[in-house]
Each structure stands twice: as structure tokens, then as C-alpha cells.
Legacy VTK file of the C-alpha trace (Angstrom):
# vtk DataFile Version 3.0
C-alpha trace
ASCII
DATASET POLYDATA
POINTS 161 float
0.793 -12.625 -14.719
-0.235 -8.943 -14.785
0.986 -6.453 -12.198
-2.585 -6.005 -10.921
-2.891 -9.754 -10.308
0.569 -9.868 -8.699
-0.355 -6.980 -6.386
-3.648 -8.681 -5.497
-1.920 -11.983 -4.766
0.833 -10.298 -2.745
-1.591 -8.279 -0.662
-3.838 -11.324 -0.178
-0.870 -13.197 1.304
-0.160 -10.303 3.652
-3.838 -10.110 4.620
-3.870 -13.792 5.424
-0.778 -13.372 7.579
-2.478 -10.484 9.389
-5.639 -12.461 10.035
-7.925 -10.625 7.597
-10.424 -13.460 7.717
-11.043 -12.725 11.390
-12.733 -9.395 10.545
-11.944 -7.215 13.600
-14.331 -4.304 14.031
-13.424 -0.628 13.947
-11.572 0.540 17.001
-11.520 -2.896 18.647
-8.300 -4.839 18.442
-8.857 -8.431 17.439
-6.502 -11.257 18.281
-5.034 -11.025 14.789
-5.258 -7.343 13.947
-7.277 -4.196 13.552
-9.076 -2.645 10.590
-7.969 0.924 9.900
-10.630 3.247 8.493
-9.179 6.746 7.958
-6.139 8.258 6.310
-4.701 9.356 3.010
-1.810 8.866 0.665
-0.109 11.463 -1.495
1.914 10.368 -4.532
4.017 12.061 -7.191
4.714 10.116 -10.403
7.348 10.994 -12.988
8.379 9.274 -16.194
6.060 7.901 -18.857
3.076 8.886 -16.691
3.285 12.182 -14.853
0.784 12.751 -12.096
0.327 13.990 -8.560
-2.608 12.937 -6.410
-3.903 12.617 -2.863
-6.315 9.751 -2.217
-8.243 8.564 0.859
-7.920 5.186 2.526
-10.084 2.902 0.380
-13.206 2.076 2.425
-13.851 -1.064 0.335
-10.432 -2.609 1.089
-9.769 -4.660 4.258
-6.957 -2.303 5.421
-5.559 -4.611 8.083
-2.946 -3.588 10.649
-1.458 -5.809 13.381
0.777 -4.010 15.850
3.276 -4.349 17.392
5.052 -7.164 15.545
2.556 -8.318 12.918
1.940 -6.953 9.475
-0.154 -4.537 7.465
-1.964 -4.381 4.148
-3.315 -0.938 3.272
-4.867 0.594 0.156
-5.670 4.187 -0.678
-7.715 4.929 -3.800
-10.174 7.339 -5.345
-13.245 6.553 -7.449
-11.153 6.310 -10.638
-9.016 3.515 -9.064
-5.962 5.792 -8.895
-4.093 4.985 -5.730
-1.384 3.374 -3.636
-1.113 0.047 -1.806
1.536 -0.949 0.744
1.793 -4.238 2.593
4.224 -6.362 4.540
5.595 -7.021 8.014
5.375 -4.194 10.515
8.652 -2.380 11.181
10.077 1.033 12.000
12.738 2.507 9.734
13.415 1.816 6.053
13.347 -1.363 3.980
13.422 -2.232 0.304
10.512 -4.070 -1.237
10.906 -7.806 -1.652
9.012 -11.047 -1.280
7.375 -9.921 1.971
7.053 -6.137 1.407
5.284 -4.619 -1.591
4.189 -1.284 -3.000
1.676 -0.794 -5.781
0.895 2.462 -7.536
-2.125 2.711 -9.804
-2.035 5.577 -12.297
-5.058 6.501 -14.391
-4.389 7.854 -17.866
-7.192 8.557 -20.340
-9.616 6.762 -18.034
-7.601 3.528 -17.917
-5.729 2.358 -14.802
-2.193 1.010 -14.989
-0.838 -0.823 -11.937
2.883 -0.633 -11.199
4.033 -3.137 -8.570
7.286 -3.371 -6.655
8.364 -6.720 -5.254
12.102 -6.721 -6.011
13.753 -3.681 -4.463
12.446 -0.976 -6.795
10.980 0.874 -3.802
12.209 1.824 -0.363
9.471 2.022 2.275
9.977 4.007 5.467
7.630 3.548 8.427
7.891 6.537 10.779
4.937 5.815 13.074
3.406 2.491 14.112
1.175 2.846 17.167
-1.726 0.761 18.418
-4.116 2.238 15.850
-1.997 4.332 13.477
0.668 3.814 10.859
2.466 6.470 8.814
5.326 6.422 6.391
6.634 7.116 2.936
7.951 5.397 -0.170
10.407 6.185 -2.960
10.406 4.038 -6.112
12.719 4.029 -9.106
11.989 2.453 -12.466
8.663 0.767 -11.788
7.609 -0.862 -15.043
4.377 -2.186 -16.474
4.554 -3.211 -20.099
6.364 -0.496 -22.028
5.724 2.150 -19.321
8.239 3.143 -16.641
7.729 5.572 -13.754
9.487 6.847 -10.674
7.180 7.443 -7.710
7.371 8.929 -4.263
4.795 9.588 -1.615
3.604 9.603 1.943
0.778 7.717 3.661
-1.181 7.582 6.906
-3.900 5.284 8.203
-5.646 5.097 11.564
-8.475 3.232 13.205
LINES 1 162
161 0 1 2 3 4 5 6 7 8 9 10 11 12 13 14 15 16 17 18 19 20 21 22 23 24 25 26 27 28 29 30 31 32 33 34 35 36 37 38 39 40 41 42 43 44 45 46 47 48 49 50 51 52 53 54 55 56 57 58 59 60 61 62 63 64 65 66 67 68 69 70 71 72 73 74 75 76 77 78 79 80 81 82 83 84 85 86 87 88 89 90 91 92 93 94 95 96 97 98 99 100 101 102 103 104 105 106 107 108 109 110 111 112 113 114 115 116 117 118 119 120 121 122 123 124 125 126 127 128 129 130 131 132 133 134 135 136 137 138 139 140 141 142 143 144 145 146 147 148 149 150 151 152 153 154 155 156 157 158 159 160
């Protein structure tokens, strides 16, 4: 299974847990969550792909957020597909990625995207803010691999509704 498919499946599971099928409207909390519509992520990649980018919250993604004790599934991307995705249970503080918390980083090199996914502790995610309509945090990843490529990544993200 490719990393892109794994990331899609992982985020789909988080979306389902957050009630993405309910489709809450902007600014109105639904019984199962809220859709966030603004924000950005900044990432620095080192290793086999070296890059630094800032991307907006992807307006085509569901970007679901369920405070105070639910979950979140957020994606930031530009028109080239370069971007960052983070999803899992809502928390404050730091946690390593695992079965219920994931990070994906999509790097574009020579016009082709490569998706690096973390589901087994390669990344630490820190959530610093989780309010009724805002989430902010950061991530640090070591040795994310896809095929023969390996990167380290770090970044910060915000999203609000």
C-alpha cells in the first residue's frame, strides 16, 4: 500500500470519528464537529528532499475539528499538492504518531509529489492551542521514508473556523 493511500485511509478514519459525514457549516458547531476554513502550515524538509514551504489550509479538504475532547483531521496544501496533513484525537501537549495520530508531508520534486507518512512514532506532534474554533501546533519528524527517499521534517500549523 502506498504512503498516499495509507495517509488517505488514516485520515478517512479520523474524519469518520470526527463526524465528517455530518457536514457542519462554517462557524457553526455541529453535534460532531466544526469545519475549519483558514490557516497555514510551514514546513522545513531535510535529507533526500530539501525544501521549505508555507501552504494554506486546503479549501478542498474537509478539515474537521471537534473540541474539546474529539479529534481533528486537517490538511494544508498549495496548487502543486505540496503540503502537510495532521490528524488524530484532540489533546494538548506532545505525542508521538501511532495508530490514532498521523502526520503526512507531501514534497514536490521536479513536478512530482512524494507523500511521506508517519504512523509509527517517526513524528512528535505538539498541540499548543485547541479552542472552540482554533487549533495550533507543531511537528518534528525523523527518518520519514517513502521508497528509497528519507527526510527529516519540522513545522508549525494553525487552523481556525
